[in-house]
Structures are given as C-alpha cells and as structure tokens.
N, C-alpha and C positions, 0 to 999 in steps of 0.2 A: 929720732923724728917717728911718730906713729903713720902706719899706712892705714888706709882709710879702709874701712871694713868691706869685704868682697861679697856683693851680692849676687847671689847664683843666678843663671839665667831661666829662665820659664823651658819648660819640656820643648812646645812647639816651636820656639825660636831655636832651640839646638836642633831640633831635627829638621827644618826647614834646609839648611845647607846641604846635609845627606840626603835628604829627598830630590834635592835640586842635581845634585852628583850623580847619583843614582840614574835619574833621567837620563841626562847628558850621555852617562856611559852606556844606556840601553839603546840610545838614538845612534850612537858611534858605532855600537857592534852590529845595530841592526842595518846600518847603512853598509859595512863592510861586508855584511851577509848576501844583501841585495845587490852590490857591485859584483862581488864573487860570483854568485847565481847567475847573473846577466850574462858574464862572460861564458858561463858555461853553456845555457839553453838559448837557443834562438828565440826571439820575442815576436809571435805571430800576432796579427792583428785579429781583434775578437768583436763580436757582435754586440749592440748596447745591451741587447736581453742578458748578458753573461755578466754585466758588472755589478758590484755589491752596491747596496745602498747608500749613499752619501752620507757622510756624517757632518753635523753642523761643528765648526771649530767651537773650542771651548774659549771663554774670554770671562775670566776671572775678575771679581772686582777689587781683590786684594793684591796690590801690586807686588808684593812678595812671590806669589804665584804666577806672575805672569811667564817668568822664564820657564820653570816647566811647563806650563800650558802652552806656547810657544813651541818647544820640542816635542811634546806630545802629539799636537796638532801635525806638527812636520812627519812625525812616525807614521801617523795615521795615514796621511795623504800618499807618502811612501808604500806604504803596506797596500793599500787601496790600488794604487798603479801597479804594483806587482802582481796581485792579485788577478788584475785584468789581463796580465799576460800570462799566468799560470795559475787559472782559476781552480784546480783539483788538487794544487799543494798543501796538504795538511798542515806543514809549517808556518806557510804564510798565514795562514787563518787563525792558526793557534797563537801567532805573534800579535794578529790585529787584536785578537780577543783579550791578550794579556796587556797590550796599551790599550783598550779600552776599561778594562778593569782599573789600571793605573790611573786613568783620567777619573775615573768615578771616585778612586780613593782619596785624590787630591780634592777633590769638588767637595769631599765631605769634611776636610781639614779645618775649614773655618766653622762649620757648625759643633764639631767636637772640641775644639780649642775655646773653651768658655772663660 
C-alpha cells in the first residue's frame, strides 16, 4: 500500500503551539516569582497616583491566538497589581515591558503570516 504524500505544515502553524507553550511557561514562572516575592515583602496600600496606566486587554480576531492573549492579559494584570504594591521594583517593571512586547509580537503575527 502506498502512503499518501506528506504535506508539510506552514511555518505559522508550526510556530503557534510553541508560542502558546512559551507564553504559558512565562506566565507560570511569573506567577511563581510573584508568589515568592509576596511572601518576602509586605504589601503596603498605595495611593492611586502611584498606579501605572491600565492597559486594555487584547482580544485577537484569530481564534488560534485567543489562548496566548488570555495568558498575556492575565500576566499584565498580575504585574500591574504587583507594581502597585512595589512601585520601585525594577524587575517587575522589566517583566511588564517584556510582557507588553510579547503582546505586540503576537499582535503582528496575523499581519506577517500572509
């Protein structure tokens, strides 16, 4: 019996599971770091003036990007809350910038996959 010819998957369909897994791993590590840090430092109440600007949750049109969007939006919310508790923590600010950069990269995926 002859096997059907193997059709290789497109580049974007091969990278999407890896992107989703990477975002899930990043969120998991971030959650662990935030829990660990929360046990080390007290959480003082801050005035509203020290709160960073809220970011609008990203809602992609492509259903394949919905999972990573949910994870990244959750990470942004958690980081924003953590920054409210520790406004001068450079690591948290770096992680928020990194997460925002991941959102921007994923937002560009539908445009670059032609």
